[in-house]
Structures are given as structure tokens and as C-alpha cells.
C-alpha positions in Angstrom: 16.5 -18.1 14.2 17.5 -15.2 16.4 18.2 -12.1 14.4 17.3 -13.7 11.1 17.1 -11.3 8.1 19.4 -8.3 8.4 17.1 -5.7 6.9 16.8 -6.8 3.3 15.0 -3.6 2.4 17.9 -1.4 3.5 20.9 -0.5 1.4 23.8 -3.0 1.9 27.4 -2.0 2.4 30.2 -3.7 0.5 27.9 -6.3 -1.1 29.1 -5.7 -4.6 25.6 -5.7 -6.0 25.3 -1.9 -6.0 28.5 -1.2 -8.0 26.9 -0.8 -11.3 27.4 2.5 -13.2 23.9 2.5 -14.6 21.8 5.1 -13.0 18.2 4.3 -11.9 17.2 7.9 -11.5 15.9 9.9 -8.6 12.4 8.5 -8.8 10.9 12.0 -9.1 7.6 12.7 -10.8 4.0 12.0 -10.4 4.3 8.3 -9.6 6.9 8.8 -6.9 4.9 11.6 -5.4 1.7 9.5 -5.4 3.5 6.6 -3.7 4.7 8.8 -0.8 1.2 9.0 0.6 0.0 5.7 -0.6 -0.4 4.0 2.8 0.1 4.6 6.5 3.4 2.5 6.2 4.9 4.8 3.6 3.7 7.9 5.4 5.4 6.9 8.6 8.5 4.9 7.6 9.5 5.8 4.0 12.5 7.9 3.5 15.0 8.1 0.6 18.8 7.5 0.5 21.1 8.6 -2.3 24.0 6.3 -3.3 26.8 8.2 -5.1 29.5 6.1 -6.8 32.7 7.7 -8.2 35.1 6.0 -10.7 38.6 6.7 -9.5 39.9 6.6 -13.1 37.6 8.8 -15.1 36.4 10.6 -11.9 32.7 10.5 -13.1 30.0 9.9 -10.6 26.7 8.0 -10.7 23.9 9.0 -8.4 20.9 6.8 -7.5 18.0 7.6 -5.2 15.9 4.8 -3.7 13.2 4.5 -1.0 14.0 2.9 2.3 11.7 1.8 5.2 14.5 0.9 7.7 18.2 1.5 7.8 20.6 -1.4 8.6 23.8 -0.1 10.1 27.0 -1.9 11.1 28.8 -1.6 14.4 32.2 0.1 13.7 35.3 -1.5 15.3 37.7 0.5 17.5 40.2 1.1 14.6 37.5 2.8 12.5 36.7 5.1 15.4 40.3 5.9 16.3 41.5 6.7 12.9 43.6 3.5 12.5 43.5 1.1 9.5 40.1 0.9 8.1 39.0 4.2 9.5 35.7 5.6 8.2 36.0 8.0 5.3 34.4 11.4 4.7 30.8 12.1 5.6 28.1 13.7 3.3 28.3 17.4 2.5 26.0 18.2 5.4 28.9 17.3 7.8 31.5 19.3 5.8 33.5 21.8 7.8 33.6 19.7 10.9 37.3 18.8 10.5 39.7 17.4 13.1 40.7 19.4 16.1 43.6 19.2 18.6 41.1 17.8 21.1 39.9 15.2 18.6 43.4 14.1 17.7 44.5 13.7 21.3 41.2 11.9 21.9 42.2 9.4 19.1 45.5 8.7 20.8 44.0 8.2 24.2 41.1 6.2 22.7 43.6 3.7 21.4 45.3 3.3 24.7 41.9 2.9 26.5 40.7 0.3 24.0 43.7 -1.9 25.0 42.1 -2.3 28.5 38.3 -2.0 28.1 35.7 -1.2 25.5 33.2 1.5 26.2 31.3 0.7 23.0 30.1 3.1 20.4 27.2 5.5 20.0 24.4 5.0 17.6 25.6 8.1 15.7 28.9 6.3 15.1 26.9 3.5 13.4 25.2 6.0 11.2 28.5 7.7 10.5 29.9 4.4 9.3 26.8 3.9 7.1 27.3 7.2 5.4 31.1 7.1 5.2 32.9 6.7 1.9 33.4 3.0 1.1 36.2 1.8 -1.4 35.0 -0.5 -4.2 38.1 -2.6 -5.0 38.9 -6.2 -5.5 35.8 -8.3 -6.0 33.6 -5.3 -5.4 35.1 -3.2 -8.2 32.9 -0.6 -9.9 31.5 -1.5 -13.3 32.0 2.0 -14.9 29.7 2.6 -17.9 32.1 5.3 -19.2 35.3 3.3 -18.9 33.4 0.2 -20.2 35.2 -2.1 -17.6 35.5 -2.7 -13.9 37.6 -0.1 -12.1 38.5 1.0 -8.6 35.8 3.3 -7.2 34.3 4.6 -4.0 30.7 4.8 -2.8 28.9 6.6 -0.1 25.3 6.8 1.1 23.5 9.9 2.3 19.9 10.6 3.3 17.9 12.6 0.8 14.9 12.9 3.0 14.1 11.4 6.3 10.9 9.6 7.4 8.5 10.5 10.2 9.6 7.4 12.1 13.2 6.4 11.6 13.8 2.6 12.1 17.5 1.8 12.7 18.4 -1.9 12.5 21.8 -2.8 14.0 23.6 -5.6 12.3 24.6 -7.8 15.2 24.6 -11.2 13.4 27.2 -12.4 11.0 27.0 -15.5 8.8 30.4 -16.9 7.6 30.2 -19.8 5.1 27.6 -21.8 7.0 25.1 -21.4 9.8 27.3 -23.1 12.4 30.0 -20.4 11.9 27.5 -17.6 12.6 28.4 -15.1 15.4 26.7 -12.3 17.2 28.4 -8.9 17.8 27.5 -8.0 21.4 29.5 -4.8 21.5 27.9 -2.0 23.5 25.9 0.5 21.4 24.7 3.5 23.4 21.6 5.4 22.5 20.7 8.3 24.9 17.0 8.2 25.8 16.6 11.8 27.0 18.7 13.5 24.3 17.6 14.0 20.7 19.4 12.3 17.8 20.6 14.9 15.3 20.4 13.5 11.7 21.7 16.7 10.1 25.2 15.4 9.5 23.9 12.5 7.4 21.8 14.4 5.0 23.0 15.0 1.4 22.0 18.7 1.5 22.8 20.7 4.6 19.6 21.7 6.3 18.8 25.2 7.5 17.9 23.9 11.0 18.8 20.7 12.9 16.7 17.6 12.0 16.2 16.0 15.4 14.6 12.7 16.4 13.5 11.4 19.8 13.7 7.8 20.8 10.2 6.1 21.1 11.0 2.4 21.0 13.7 -0.3 21.3 13.8 -3.9 20.5 16.5 -5.8 22.5 17.9 -9.3 21.7 19.2 -11.3 24.6 21.3 -14.4 24.0 23.4 -15.7 21.1 23.0 -17.2 17.7 22.1 -20.6 19.2 19.1 -19.2 21.0 17.7 -16.0 22.5 14.8 -13.8 23.5 13.4 -10.5 22.3 12.2 -7.7 24.7 10.8 -4.4 23.5 10.6 -1.0 25.3 8.1 1.7 24.3 7.7 5.3 25.4 4.3 6.4 26.7 2.7 8.8 24.2 1.4 11.3 26.7 4.0 10.8 29.5 7.4 10.8 27.8 9.2 10.2 31.1 7.5 6.8 31.4 8.8 3.7 29.6 7.2 0.3 29.5 8.9 -3.1 29.0 7.1 -5.7 27.0 8.4 -9.2 27.7 6.0 -11.7 26.2 2.8 -11.3 28.2 4.4 -9.3 31.0 4.2 -5.4 30.8 6.2 -3.4 33.3 6.9 0.2 34.0 10.7 0.8 33.8 13.0 3.8 34.2 14.8 5.5 31.2 18.1 4.4 32.7 17.0 0.7 32.5 16.1 1.3 28.8 19.6 2.8 28.2 21.2 -0.4 29.5 19.5 -2.6 27.0 21.4 -4.2 24.1 19.6 -2.6 21.1 18.8 -4.6 18.0 16.2 -2.2 16.5 15.7 1.4 17.4 12.7 3.6 16.6 13.0 7.3 16.5 10.2 9.8 15.8 10.9 13.1 14.1 10.6 16.1 16.4 8.4 18.9 15.1 9.8 22.3 14.3 8.5 25.4 16.1 6.3 26.1 13.0 4.9 22.5 13.1 4.1 22.9 16.8 2.3 26.2 16.2 0.3 24.7 13.3 -0.6 21.7 15.4 -1.8 23.8 18.3 -3.7 26.2 16.1 -5.4 23.3 14.3 -6.5 21.8 17.6 -7.8 25.1 19.0 -9.6 25.8 15.8 -11.2 22.3 15.8 -12.4 22.8 19.4 -13.8 26.2 18.6 -15.7 24.9 15.6 -17.2 22.1 17.6 -18.5 24.6 20.1 -19.9 26.9 17.4 -20.7 24.4 14.7 -24.1 26.0 14.0 -22.8 29.5 13.5 -19.8 29.0 11.2 -19.3 28.1 7.6 -17.1 25.0 8.0 -14.9 22.8 5.9 -14.4 19.1 6.5 -11.0 17.5 6.2 -10.8 13.7 6.6 -10.0 12.0 9.9 -6.7 10.6 8.6 -5.7 14.2 7.8 -6.5 15.2 11.4 -4.3 12.4 12.7 -1.4 13.4 10.5 -1.7 17.1 11.4 -1.8 16.4 15.1 0.9 13.7 15.3 3.3 14.0 12.4 6.0 16.5 11.6 5.3 16.3 7.8 1.5 15.7 7.5 1.3 15.8 3.7 -1.6 17.2 1.6 -5.2 17.5 2.9 -6.6 15.1 0.3 -10.4 15.0 0.1 -10.7 13.8 -3.5 -10.8 10.1 -2.6 -14.1 10.7 -0.7 -16.0 12.4 -3.6 -18.1 10.6 -6.1 -18.0 11.3 -9.9 -20.6 14.1 -9.2 -18.3 15.8 -6.7 -20.6 14.9 -3.7 -20.3 12.2 -1.1 -21.2 8.8 -2.7 -22.5 7.2 0.5 -25.9 5.6 1.3 -26.6 7.4 4.6 -25.8 10.7 6.3 -24.2 8.9 9.2 -21.7 7.0 7.0 -21.0 10.2 5.1 -20.0 12.1 8.2 -17.9 9.3 9.7 -14.6 10.1 8.0 -14.7 13.9 8.5 -14.2 16.5 11.2 -15.3 20.1 11.0 -12.9 23.1 11.0 -13.3 26.7 9.8 -12.9 27.4 6.1 -10.2 29.9 6.9 -8.2 27.3 8.7 -8.7 24.8 5.9 -7.5 27.2 3.2 -4.5 28.1 5.3 -3.5 24.5 5.7 -4.0 23.8 1.9 -1.9 26.7 1.0 0.9 25.4 3.2 0.6 21.6 2.7 -1.4 21.2 -0.5 -4.5 19.2 -1.2 -8.2 19.9 -1.4 -11.0 20.4 -2.4 -13.0 22.3 0.2 -16.0 20.2 1.4 -18.4 22.8 2.8 -21.3 20.5 3.6 -21.6 16.7 4.0 -24.1 16.4 1.2 -25.0 13.0 0.0 -25.2 12.4 -3.7 -28.8 11.4 -4.6 -27.7 9.8 -7.8 -25.1 7.6 -6.1 -27.6 6.8 -3.3 -30.1 5.6 -5.9 -27.4 3.6 -7.7 -26.2 1.9 -4.4 -29.8 1.0 -3.6 -30.5 -0.6 -7.0 -27.1 -2.4 -6.9 -27.7 -4.0 -3.5 -31.3 -5.0 -4.4 -30.2 -6.5 -7.7 -27.3 -8.4 -6.1 -29.7 -9.9 -3.5 -32.3 -10.9 -6.1 -29.6 -12.4 -8.3 -28.3 -14.5 -5.4 -31.8 -15.8 -4.6 -32.5 -16.7 -8.3 -29.2 -18.5 -8.8 -29.7 -20.4 -5.6 -33.1 -21.4 -6.9 -32.2 -22.5 -10.4 -28.6 -23.6 -10.3 -28.1 -27.4 -10.5 -25.4 -30.0 -10.9 -26.8 -31.0 -14.2 -28.4 -29.3 -17.2 -31.6 -29.0 -15.2 -34.7 -28.5 -17.4 -32.6 -28.2 -20.5 -30.2 -30.5 -22.4 -27.3 -28.2 -23.1 -24.4 -26.9 -21.0 -23.6 -23.2 -21.3 -19.9 -22.6 -20.8 -18.6 -19.4 -19.1 -15.0 -18.1 -18.7 -13.8 -19.0 -15.2 -12.2 -15.6 -14.8 -15.5 -13.9 -15.1 -17.2 -16.5 -12.8 -14.6 -15.8 -10.1 -15.4 -12.0 -10.3 -19.1 -12.8 -10.1 -18.6 -15.0 -7.0 -16.8 -12.2 -5.2 -19.5 -9.7 -6.2 -22.5 -11.8 -5.3 -21.1 -13.1 -1.9 -20.0 -9.6 -0.8 -21.7 -7.5 1.8 -24.2 -4.9 0.9 -22.2 -1.8 -0.1 -22.7 1.6 1.5 -20.3 3.6 -0.6 -20.2 4.0 -4.4 -16.4 3.2 -4.4 -17.1 -0.3 -2.9 -19.1 -1.6 -5.9 -17.6 -4.7 -7.5 -20.0 -5.7 -10.2 -18.4 -8.2 -12.6 -19.5 -6.5 -15.7 -20.8 -8.2 -18.9 -20.2 -12.0 -19.3 -17.1 -12.2 -21.4 -16.0 -15.4 -23.1 -13.6 -13.7 -25.6 -10.6 -15.0 -23.6 -11.6 -18.6 -24.7 -11.1 -17.7 -28.4 -8.1 -16.9 -30.5 -7.8 -13.9 -32.9 -9.5 -16.0 -35.6 -12.6 -16.6 -33.4 -11.7 -20.2 -33.0 -11.6 -21.9 -29.6 -8.1 -21.9 -28.0 -6.4 -25.2 -27.6 -6.1 -27.1 -24.3 -8.9 -25.3 -22.4 -9.7 -27.1 -19.1 -12.9 -27.4 -17.2 -13.0 -25.5 -13.9 -9.6 -23.9 -14.7 -10.5 -22.0 -17.9 -14.3 -22.4 -17.9 -17.2 -23.7 -16.0 -20.7 -24.8 -17.1 -24.2 -23.8 -16.0 -27.7 -24.7 -17.1 -29.9 -22.8 -19.5 -31.9 -21.0 -16.8 -28.8 -19.6 -15.0 -27.3 -18.6 -18.4 -30.4 -16.6 -19.3 -30.3 -15.0 -15.8 -26.8 -13.9 -16.4 -27.7 -12.5 -19.8 -30.5 -10.4 -18.3 -28.6 -9.2 -15.3 -25.2 -8.7 -16.8 -25.4 -9.0 -20.6 -22.4 -10.0 -22.7 -21.5 -13.3 -24.4 -21.0 -14.9 -26.8 -22.9 -18.1 -25.9 -21.1 -21.4 -26.0 -23.6 -24.1 -25.7 -22.5 -27.8 -25.7 -24.0 -31.2 -25.3 -21.6 -32.0 -22.5 -19.0 -30.2 -20.4 -16.2 -30.7 -22.9 -15.9 -27.4 -24.6 -14.7 -29.2 -27.8 -17.8 -31.4 -27.9 -20.7 -31.0 -30.3 -22.7 -27.8 -30.1 -26.3 -27.6 -28.9 -29.0 -25.2 -29.9 -29.8 -22.3 -27.5 -32.8 -23.1 -25.4 -34.6 -19.7 -25.4 -37.8 -21.3 -24.1 -36.1 -21.7 -20.7 -35.8 -18.0 -20.0 -37.0 -17.3 -16.4 -40.6 -16.3 -15.9 -39.5 -13.9 -13.2 -37.5 -11.9 -15.8 -40.2 -11.3 -18.4 -40.5 -7.7 -19.3 -44.2 -7.9 -19.7 -47.0 -8.6 -17.3 -46.8 -8.7 -13.5 -43.0 -9.4 -13.5 -42.1 -6.4 -15.7 -41.1 -4.0 -12.9 -38.9 -6.6 -11.1 -37.3 -7.6 -14.4 -36.4 -4.0 -15.2 -34.9 -3.3 -11.8 -32.5 -6.3 -11.9 -31.4 -5.8 -15.5 -27.9 -4.5 -16.4 -29.5 -1.7 -18.3 -31.2 -0.3 -15.3 -28.5 -0.9 -12.7 -25.2 -0.6 -14.6 -26.1 1.7 -17.5 -28.8 3.9 -16.0 -27.4 3.8 -12.4 -30.8 3.0 -10.9 -32.6 5.9 -12.7 -36.0 4.6 -13.9 -36.8 7.8 -15.8 -33.6 7.5 -17.8 -34.2 3.8 -18.4 -37.7 4.5 -19.8 -36.3 7.3 -22.0 -33.6 5.0 -23.5 -35.3 1.6 -23.7 -39.1 1.7 -23.6 -41.0 1.7 -26.8 -44.4 3.4 -26.0 -45.3 1.7 -22.7 -43.4 -1.5 -23.3 -39.8 -2.5 -23.5 -40.5 -6.0 -24.7 -39.2 -5.3 -28.2 -36.0 -3.8 -26.8 -35.5 -6.9 -24.6 -35.8 -9.2 -27.6 -33.3 -7.2 -29.5 -30.8 -7.3 -26.6 -30.8 -11.0 -26.7 -29.2 -11.0 -30.1 -25.9 -10.3 -28.4 -26.2 -13.7 -26.6 -26.5 -15.7 -29.8 -23.6 -18.0 -30.5 -21.0 -17.3 -33.1 -20.4 -20.1 -35.7 -19.2 -23.1 -33.9 -19.7 -21.5 -30.5 -22.1 -21.9 -27.4 -22.2 -20.9 -23.7 -23.2 -22.2 -20.3 -22.9 -21.5 -16.6 -23.2 -24.0 -13.8 -21.0 -23.4 -10.9 -22.5 -26.4 -9.3 -21.6 -28.9 -12.0 -18.1 -28.4 -10.8 -19.0 -28.5 -7.1 -18.8 -24.8 -6.9 -21.6 -23.1 -5.0 -23.0 -19.7 -6.1 
């Protein structure tokens, strides 16, 4: 349906659902700060509005701050603009002091007369003014005052606490009355100058020291009515601001700014214009980067990440220079190769980096793209173990109990983690490891170590044969074992078949080195460090005794037993 969904993420005016006196708070603190730079969407589109509600009886106010990603504004009618019945109330404090003048009052009178003959429409700033104007809360929208303990008359207004990098303004053109066939479209003209900046200063809660200006970069136009219509978009060229392009389905055409201004806007996109200080920082950063590229061998450099470079060179509020997410637990780069380690970074001078950190926050300094040898060893052992495990499960997994007679049952949650792990691509960064961890069947038991009721095959657990079970025990550890005569977890138990352990995983003889390198002790506990493994687990020159001792953890508890056969339930490894 054309125009469906009038900006559900934006604050609604006059809906009655925001008239509660309970304050949700400003959302300040570590969590709110972390969320601001959580994704490219929040970095570009997230701003905050403040809703202030005042009870007209006790005169107390409630203030709530909430994030917004787009702003849905209504089109004011002529009476609201001319000062007639229903005129818009006062603006936020930032607009204080801009009272009526003789020119303004005369304009109101002549505006009324003109509106009798033709309608010149409204400006987008008028729509924003209506959004931020004081709104009465009366009748069915009365304010539920927590101090008066009852519904009272009140008033509410919105103001912007902070503005996003890209301001998305959605114009409410569609109205639904009672049912869909009574829906109408407001086609009143809304003007939006293409060549002039939009000043958002009057709509901020706190008056800014300097104007906060935005430039138009995109428009979505809706042509038609509620019964049917068509969307066309206009976008400004990034490097040639005087050029605009029209996107009409598959057709892309160069158009003039005047043609864009004649469009019937439905959604407008504005980008915040950088201050003089931002422009200077941006140019200094680019110049420094070019200089360092030319003299890379002669300078001590720092390496901010590529996303930081993009934010610094394109955004008015770039945020902190965060390098922490690229460092491993040893404070080096946890990548497998030098090429992959260098990919997310660009070189700049240390002086420049420290200057930017002092201004925008962040860190730490990365002076050299040094790969962590410990993490490189861990990644190599992880990938080799995963491939060997896949090959062994493919070899021994069956749709029946195989060489044994018992089913070994495994928690389906763990099996799903294992499938994602074993089917994944080889990892090249320590942060991408997704090992499932030890086999855990504890979820299948209650606090008294008895099986939970109503456990279902394939939903709560699956079954594997003995060889796959012992493979899981060697590679991941865990338990306890739940071995049964058939796939019903409540059926009679079956003795563990230790004689069916894989020949390839014996820790003595020609298979000893392979068995060690695919074990959870070597890969998960010792992180691929054979020297550490031998110090911890080898007795003399053999770790056979330690291997036998480790299998005690796989023994079944009274009345328990385990199995694992993804194939018995038509589930491939």
C-alpha cells in the first residue's frame, strides 16, 4: 500500500500513549554510550529527542529522552501557520527570544486573505516547528500524573537533544480514518530549498553556540493517491553537489536542482554540514595520510582502522578512534596472515593519531601491524582440528548404532552449535572462532539429576553411535554420557562401549601425534601450544595414563547414558 507505515520508530504526536508521568530516564551511561557507535546505522541515523510533559494542575514536569532514527512530521494547516484556532504553541528554549514582530503580525493577516484564494504550501521548517510545538493533553489524551495520582490536563512538547549525522524527515501524508477505504492523502505543497541549508538550531532543547545546519542530499517522492502510486527518488552527487540524479525504477537521469524542488516530498534526507573545525581536521587528516604514504619507511606511524578513516573524512561527528576490537587478548593482531592483519588499517603519523584521540577519544596506539604468534598457532590448530573432525564424523556416523548396540544421546542445543562450527569456513582471525565447547547434557536433567519430563527426539536431543560419541569426547570433552538401547531417552540404559573408541585417536603408537593435535586439551586449553600440552598432560614420554583418566568424566551418572548420531534423525554432520 502506498505510504504504508508512518514512521513507527518516530515519536507520535497526540496518540495518547506517551502521556504517562513515569519517567524512563535519559538513557545516559555506559550502555547508552556504547550503543551510539554500535553500527553504521546508529552512527549515521541515530539522534535523541526529549519529551517534556507538564501537568497543568501541580505544574510538575516529566522529561524522557529516547533515541530516534527518523522523524515523522505532520503538515500544518493554514490556521496553525496564521495564528488562528489550533495555532502552534511555543518552540523549545533554543528558539526563545524570537517573538512576534509588526511584520510578522501583518503577515499573519495578509496570509489569511491569501489562503482564501490559493495555497502556497508550507516549508519543511514549518513541519518541524509543528513537531516541536507545545501540544495540549486534554480529553481522551489527558496526562496520567504520578504526583496528582489521576488523569489531568497537561501539555507536551518535543525537542531534539542531539542530532544525527543524517537527518531523515518523514512527512505524514497519509491518514487512515476508521477503515482503509476512508484513507486519504494530504498532497499539500511542502517546500524544501535544495541550495540553502536547513538550520536545526531552533528545534534543539539547548541553544547551540553556533548554527547547526544540514544540506539536502536525497528525496523520496510519492506520486499518486491512496489507491495506487509510484515512488521516485532523487540523490545528490557526492563529489558534484550541483548535480542531482533521478532514480525511477531502472531509469537513472540527470536532473536540475529546480526539478528536484518541484517534487512532492515524502521522505527527505539531510546530512549535517561540518563546522570550520571539522573541515580543518578533515583536511589535516587527509594531508597527513598522504604524507605518511609517501614517507612510510621514514616515520614512526600509528594505524587507525579503515572505518575510522571513513568517519573522519565524511562525518561531522566521527566518534572515537577505537582500535580495541582489532586486538587479541595478548594486545597484538590476532590474524593468521600479515595481509589480513593490514587490511583494516591505514597509516598516519603518531602525532596526528594522538591529536585525534585527544579530541575524539579512543585508542590504543598501534605502532606496528604485528601478528600475534600465539593466536596464529591457535588458529592453525583450530582449523586443522575442525577439518579432521569433519572427516572422521563423515567416516563413522551412521543412521544406526553402527558397530555397537547402544545409542548415545546428546543435547540438541549443543549439536546445533557443533554443526555451525564444523560447517563453517576456515577462520583467519581469533575473533571468528566458534568452537561449541564441551558436550553438555546438563540441560536434560533437573536439579535432582533426574531426566526432565517430556524430552523429545530431534527437538531436545539426538542420538549418535558409539564411535562418534567417543570422537566427541576426545575432541571436545564434557558429558555426562546417556547411553540407551534405543532412541527413547526414557528406555533402558546400555553399558558404555569403550572398546569402540577410534583407532585414530589412540594416544600411543603411530597415531599419538594426530590424537594429541585434535584433542580439546591441545586446541582449546593449550591453544595449539605443544610445549604447554606436554608440560601439563604428559607423564614421562606418554600421556596414555592422562587420557584414560580424562575418560572418567564421560562415565554415566546413575540411570544416565549418552549418544550422538545426527544421521539417525536424518541430520547430516
